[in-house]
VOGU-3710 file (C-alpha; in Angstrom, 3 decimals, decimal comma):
1> mefvlqksdn> -17,405/0,013/3,023  -19,410/2,574/1,622  -18,782/5,409/-0,998  -20,899/8,298/-1,827  -20,181/10,839/-4,620  -20,921/14,130/-3,604  -19,839/16,895/-5,892  -18,489/16,908/-9,482  -16,595/19,475/-10,917  -17,946/21,175/-13,820
11> ktkaragklt> -14,543/21,687/-15,826  -12,767/18,810/-15,094  -13,258/15,461/-13,950  -12,659/16,114/-10,231  -14,881/14,743/-7,313  -15,471/15,226/-3,833  -17,149/11,984/-1,938  -17,059/10,593/1,267  -15,632/6,951/1,940  -17,053/4,672/5,267
21> tdhgeiqtpv> -15,456/2,053/6,963  -15,848/0,513/10,207  -12,846/2,590/11,230  -14,599/6,105/10,367  -14,868/8,269/7,509  -12,675/9,285/4,975  -13,083/12,372/2,571  -12,018/12,144/-0,781  -9,908/13,578/-2,414  -7,446/12,176/0,160
31> fmpvgtlgsv> -3,836/11,274/0,453  -2,686/8,713/2,888  0,442/8,913/4,711  2,694/6,061/4,015  3,203/3,973/7,265  5,169/1,091/6,064  6,346/-0,700/8,903  3,349/0,262/10,835  4,628/3,826/11,583  4,913/6,884/9,498
41> kgvhmkdmee> 8,494/7,317/9,820  9,632/10,138/12,566  5,872/11,253/13,273  3,868/10,195/16,519  0,429/8,720/15,996  -0,848/11,690/18,087  0,554/14,342/15,515  -0,813/12,276/12,523  -4,453/12,892/13,863  -3,789/16,215/15,383
51> evkasiilgn> -1,389/18,261/13,366  -1,282/16,233/10,208  -5,186/15,452/10,438  -4,712/12,090/8,750  -8,121/10,120/8,083  -6,214/6,835/6,654  -2,608/5,655/6,542  -1,094/2,716/4,601  0,980/-0,224/5,634  2,909/-2,469/3,500
61> tyhlylrpgl> 2,089/-6,506/3,452  5,442/-7,043/2,740  7,258/-5,285/5,121  4,956/-6,084/7,819  4,967/-9,829/7,009  9,047/-9,791/7,608  8,880/-7,667/10,526  7,282/-7,882/13,062  5,575/-10,861/11,652  1,903/-12,440/11,376
71> evlkgagglh> 2,394/-14,185/14,907  3,041/-10,732/16,680  0,189/-8,772/14,877  -2,011/-11,339/15,491  -1,103/-11,571/19,227  -1,893/-8,223/19,339  -4,967/-7,894/17,675  -4,072/-6,670/14,185  -2,145/-3,297/12,968  -4,657/-0,844/14,681
81> rfnswkrpil> -3,999/-2,196/18,115  -0,281/-2,673/17,552  0,639/0,961/16,496  -2,455/2,535/18,257  -4,140/4,094/15,124  -7,983/3,964/15,772  -8,633/5,276/12,053  -8,593/3,327/8,903  -5,722/1,381/7,392  -5,063/0,516/3,741
91> tdsggfqvfs> -2,282/-2,316/3,068  -0,390/-2,317/0,027  -0,345/-6,245/-1,047  3,305/-6,278/-1,699  3,160/-6,473/-5,291  5,314/-3,225/-6,166  7,916/-5,003/-3,503  8,546/-7,518/-5,738  8,707/-5,361/-8,754  11,265/-3,200/-6,830
101> lshrrklsee> 13,198/-6,645/-5,420  13,338/-7,733/-9,297  16,893/-9,398/-8,310  15,729/-11,138/-5,312  12,620/-12,589/-6,666  11,297/-15,693/-9,074  7,674/-15,070/-10,296  5,827/-18,014/-11,598  1,805/-18,561/-12,457  1,394/-19,825/-8,676
111> gaefqshidg> 3,152/-16,553/-7,618  6,409/-14,765/-6,317  9,504/-16,426/-4,487  11,774/-13,976/-2,843  14,525/-13,254/-0,477  14,221/-11,113/2,269  16,090/-8,143/1,791  16,939/-8,203/5,814  18,288/-11,671/6,190  18,179/-13,024/2,841
121> srhffspegv> 15,695/-16,116/3,827  13,228/-17,251/1,189  9,446/-16,444/1,268  6,747/-17,219/-1,057  3,759/-14,775/-1,955  0,555/-16,492/-3,618  -2,499/-14,443/-4,295  -4,311/-16,616/-1,460  -1,466/-16,100/0,644  -1,188/-12,468/0,309
131> vdiqrtigad> -5,021/-12,007/1,547  -4,365/-14,286/4,500  -1,684/-11,958/5,437  -3,590/-8,805/4,762  -6,405/-10,282/6,823  -4,064/-11,302/9,951  -2,476/-7,405/9,881  -6,357/-6,150/9,957  -6,502/-3,432/7,348  -9,767/-1,929/6,304
141> iimafdecpp> -8,883/-1,926/2,760  -6,885/-4,652/1,246  -5,157/-4,719/-1,952  -5,105/-7,686/-4,561  -1,320/-9,307/-5,524  -0,438/-8,229/-8,741  3,009/-7,814/-10,690  4,212/-3,778/-11,345  5,947/-3,834/-14,668  8,944/-1,402/-15,215
151> gdsdykyaka> 7,707/1,839/-16,734  9,824/0,969/-19,973  8,246/-2,488/-20,275  7,870/-3,585/-24,160  4,477/-4,650/-25,370  5,024/-8,548/-24,853  6,191/-8,245/-21,249  3,431/-5,890/-20,373  0,702/-7,925/-21,773  1,941/-11,297/-20,016
161> smelthrwlk> 2,626/-9,779/-16,818  -0,875/-7,926/-16,782  -2,826/-11,370/-17,955  -0,832/-12,947/-14,910  -1,967/-10,234/-12,790  -5,531/-10,681/-13,723  -5,376/-14,514/-13,077  -3,952/-13,593/-9,593  -7,028/-11,125/-9,210  -9,350/-13,759/-9,896
171> rgidrfdgte> -7,664/-16,341/-7,058  -7,329/-13,200/-4,711  -11,043/-12,304/-4,768  -12,344/-16,105/-4,376  -9,993/-16,441/-1,511  -11,217/-12,985/0,127  -14,894/-13,726/-0,488  -14,278/-17,395/0,963  -12,822/-15,907/4,554  -14,133/-13,920/6,992
181> plysynqtff> -12,330/-11,067/9,161  -10,341/-11,951/11,817  -11,270/-9,221/14,008  -14,105/-6,905/15,301  -14,635/-5,279/12,043  -15,383/-5,395/8,093  -12,708/-5,410/5,692  -12,648/-4,760/1,757  -10,779/-5,637/-1,330  -9,513/-3,632/-4,335
191> pivqgagfkd> -8,478/-4,643/-7,838  -5,248/-3,214/-9,196  -5,608/-2,241/-13,177  -2,378/-2,944/-14,682  -0,912/-2,707/-18,203  2,236/-0,241/-18,314  2,275/2,468/-21,052  -0,211/0,898/-23,494  -3,600/2,192/-23,929  -5,228/-0,765/-25,502
201> lrkqsaeyia> -3,791/-2,787/-22,483  -5,025/-0,229/-19,987  -8,542/-0,397/-21,251  -8,748/-4,363/-21,239  -7,214/-4,233/-17,601  -9,749/-1,464/-16,741  -12,938/-3,586/-18,218  -11,770/-6,836/-16,478  -11,099/-4,890/-13,151  -14,634/-3,140/-13,118
211> sfgrdgnaig> -16,249/-6,346/-14,018  -16,100/-7,622/-10,355  -17,716/-5,036/-8,962  -15,714/-4,344/-5,938  -16,090/-1,846/-3,524  -13,051/0,362/-4,906  -10,520/-0,192/-7,386  -6,967/0,945/-7,661  -4,526/1,839/-10,714  -0,849/0,694/-10,493
221> glavgepedv> 2,138/0,627/-12,279  2,635/4,434/-12,722  5,112/6,898/-11,586  7,782/3,881/-12,288  9,944/5,449/-14,876  7,500/6,559/-17,846  6,988/10,029/-18,792  4,503/12,320/-16,874  2,223/12,744/-20,229  2,039/8,919/-20,824
231> myemievvne> 1,061/8,796/-16,682  -1,778/11,301/-17,355  -2,614/9,604/-20,626  -3,215/6,508/-18,715  -5,179/7,665/-15,940  -7,511/9,409/-18,066  -7,928/5,990/-20,260  -8,677/4,111/-17,260  -11,219/6,612/-15,441  -13,200/6,455/-18,484
241> ilpsdkpryl> -14,020/2,621/-17,798  -13,830/2,256/-13,875  -16,940/2,783/-12,248  -17,839/6,606/-11,312  -19,530/5,153/-7,704  -16,755/3,640/-6,755  -13,309/5,273/-5,510  -10,074/5,308/-7,700  -6,865/5,000/-5,994  -3,707/5,939/-7,822
251> mgvgtpanil> -1,032/4,020/-6,375  2,362/5,552/-5,138  1,821/8,638/-6,927  3,400/11,888/-6,323  4,692/14,901/-6,501  1,704/17,779/-5,361  1,586/18,560/-8,971  0,798/15,204/-9,988  -1,881/14,898/-7,512  -3,487/17,916/-8,704
261> eaialgvdmf> -3,483/16,836/-12,016  -4,563/13,271/-11,194  -7,691/14,801/-9,023  -8,747/17,060/-11,937  -9,048/13,541/-14,123  -11,212/11,645/-11,637  -8,551/10,002/-8,928  -9,951/9,877/-5,204  -7,149/8,328/-3,237  -2,962/8,795/-2,997
271> dcvmptrngr> -0,155/7,437/-1,265  3,345/8,648/-1,571  6,797/7,850/0,095  7,728/11,628/-1,033  6,295/13,924/1,887  8,510/11,968/4,436  11,359/10,784/2,599  12,095/14,194/1,063  11,520/15,815/4,324  14,302/13,558/5,991
281> ngmlftargi> 16,414/14,876/3,085  15,437/18,669/3,888  13,218/19,283/1,026  9,975/21,475/2,013  6,963/21,296/-0,293  4,728/24,807/0,694  2,114/26,258/-1,864  4,610/28,856/-2,752  6,913/26,740/-3,894  9,822/24,115/-2,669
291> iniknekwkk> 12,426/25,041/-0,015  15,890/22,967/0,559  16,171/24,167/3,956  19,614/22,945/3,832  20,759/25,799/1,572  22,946/28,745/2,890  20,365/31,345/2,183  17,938/30,143/5,055  20,747/30,427/7,606  19,658/33,663/8,903
301> dyspldpdgh> 15,741/33,677/7,611  13,818/34,050/11,087  10,372/33,913/9,577  8,130/30,802/9,865  9,232/28,012/8,460  5,679/28,218/6,252  4,276/31,423/6,558  0,886/29,798/5,499  0,962/27,378/8,818  -0,653/23,939/8,090
311> ceadlrysra> 0,649/22,679/11,329  1,655/24,096/14,321  5,395/23,766/13,524  4,842/25,555/10,569  4,520/29,086/12,829  6,504/27,689/15,559  9,729/27,218/14,461  11,833/29,830/11,855  13,304/28,382/8,586  16,873/29,104/10,518
321> ylrhlfvake> 16,184/27,045/13,058  15,050/23,978/10,799  18,342/24,475/8,732  20,419/24,489/11,791  19,033/20,928/12,949  19,597/19,451/9,387  23,477/21,110/9,609  23,756/19,935/12,864  22,309/16,519/12,092  19,535/16,669/15,141
331> mlgpqlaslh> 16,981/14,263/14,293  14,206/16,812/15,349  15,082/18,255/11,939  14,073/15,407/9,685  10,762/15,046/12,133  9,761/18,312/11,654  10,176/18,646/8,216  8,086/15,387/7,327  5,285/16,567/9,669  5,501/19,760/7,675
341> nlsfylwlvs> 5,148/17,893/4,216  2,594/15,629/5,538  0,332/18,497/6,788  0,991/20,508/3,405  -0,485/17,308/1,651  -3,249/17,025/3,577  -4,106/20,473/3,314  -3,618/20,179/-0,554  -6,086/17,564/-1,100  -8,532/19,056/1,212
351> earaqiwggt> -8,424/22,595/-0,130  -8,793/20,854/-3,802  -12,104/19,119/-2,328  -13,281/22,584/-1,011  -12,765/23,965/-4,303  -14,624/21,174/-6,406  -17,553/22,003/-3,926  -16,884/25,572/-4,736  -17,206/25,526/-8,286  -13,562/26,761/-8,538
361> ffewkermlk> -11,445/23,535/-8,801  -9,828/24,169/-12,539  -8,992/27,979/-11,775  -7,666/27,374/-8,656  -5,161/24,139/-9,728  -3,596/26,442/-12,584  -2,590/28,905/-10,270  -1,217/26,261/-8,034  0,406/24,345/-10,545  2,750/27,700/-11,711
371> qlsqrl> 3,702/28,250/-7,898  4,295/24,592/-6,582  7,399/23,655/-8,413  9,183/26,878/-8,115  12,494/26,700/-6,031  12,594/29,466/-3,374
//
C-alpha cells in the first residue's frame, strides 16, 4: 500500500491524499461505509459503486468469523469474491466487539474469550489468530487486535488496557510479518492508538504505535461515551505524533460535524454505522440540516428528497413518498434513506477534499457546521 500526501490546508491541519492498494485508489479524506457482515445493509453493491461512489468499504472480523465462517470465505476465495466487491476492503479486528460484549467475554494476556451473540458458543481471539482470520477474509487493510476501554474509564484501567493493547500489537505485527496473503494481492496492517481520554496515555500510545513504521495508523477508543471536546482534544494530541506521511484512520466516528472537525485536525479515514443505522430509522442527513422523514410535516411535501441531489434517488423521489414508505413499513423506505445518507457522507468528504485543494476548507467548514445540525 502506498500513500501520497497531495495537499495541506493553510489554516487547519486538513490534508488531501491518495492511498493506493491492489484493489484500487482511494482519495482522502475518505468515508468507508460499514459492511459488517459483508454487505452494507439494504444497499446493493452496484449502488455502492455507481450511486454512493464508495472507493472502500469495511467488514468486521468478529461477525464474519461467526457468519458465514472462515471455511465459506476461504472456499469463495475471500470476501471480495464472496460479495462481488471489486474495490478495497478494510476489516475491523473485532476489538470493539470485545468492548461491546463485555458481559460475554473474559480478557487475559493471551487474548479474549467470548460467547457468540448468535448461539452462545465459546470462542477465543488472540492477536495472532485475528491476523490469521483477516488473512482468510482477504481485506486489503488489516487492523490490529486491541482492547477498547469505555469512555468513562479511570486512569488505572485505561493505562492497563493500553499496555495490553501494546503487547498484543507486537504479537500481531510479528504474526503479520511472518505470514503471507492467501490470495493474489497484497495486504497491509494498521496499529491502533488507545489511551481513553488521558493526554499522557494517548501520547505514549501514539509514540509506541508510530515506532513500528507501518503503512498507516488508526485512532481507536473514541466516540464511546466521552464528551466531544475530549474526543477532539485526543485527536489533536495523537495527530501531533503520528507521522504525517502515513494515513490516519479515526475509527467509528461519527456525525457529519464530527467528521469535518476531525478532518480539520488531520484525520484522513473514517467509518461509522450512523448513515445506515439512522437512515433505517428515518433520519436523513443533508447539507441544510437533519430531516426526520416520519414527521407529519412531510406528508404532502412533493419536493425532492434532497434538492442538492447527491444520488439519483434524491431527485427521483419526493419527501412525501419516502415518508409514505416508512409509515407503511415498506422495506424500500429504509433502503432509500440509507442510500441517500451514504451518498451524502461520501459527498461531504469529497467536497472537503475539493475545498482543501481550493484553499477554502476552513471557511467552508465553518459555514457547513452551522447548517449540518439544524433540524428541518
